N, C-alpha and C positions, 0 to 999 in steps of 0.2 A: 905873960910872955908875949913880946911883940914879934913882928915878922922877922926882923934881923936876928933876934935871939933864937927863934925857931930854926932859921936857916943855919945859924952857927951850930946849934945843937945837932943838926944833921951831919955836921962835919965840914961845913964851909960850902963855898960856891960849887965846887966840882962835885962833891958828894950829893948836894941838894939837886943839882942838875941830873945826876943819875937817878935819884929817887923819884923825880918828877918826869923823867924821860924827856928832858928838854935840853937846851943849850946853856952853858954857863952865862952867856950874854943875857939870856932871858932872866936868869936868876939875879944877875947884877941889876937889871932894869927894875925888877920887883923891889930889890933892896933900896935902890935910889929913890923910887917913887913911894916906898912904904905902902905898896898896894899889891895885893894878890889878886890876879884876874879871877873873876867870878867863876869861870869855867874850871879853875883849879882848886876852888875852895873845898869841895868834897874830897878831892884827892889829898889835899893837905890834912884834912881831918882824919882820913884813913891812915895816912903815914904817921901822924901824931899819936893816934891810938895804938898803932902797931909798936911804936917805939916808946910808948908810955910817957909822952910829953904833954904837959898841960897847955895845949894850944887851942885857942878858939879862933879859926880863920876869919870869921865874920867880925868879931870884936877887935881883933888885932889890926884890921885894915880900915877901921872907922876913923875918921879924922877926930882929933881931940877937940873938945869944946872948951873954948877959952872964955872966961868971964871977966 
């Protein structure tokens, strides 16, 4: 599950903003960049576990290796 899929599973931008106690603009920036700020990774892991979502915040925000 990548970051965009995780945020969608939370119910979209508005619901994700509520879950992270931040603004919808911040969530939109995370989606656009495909990066979860380091300071939010533990929080994302806790939210994912609570909602039983298979999300690894560290793996989901790593750039893909192209060969």
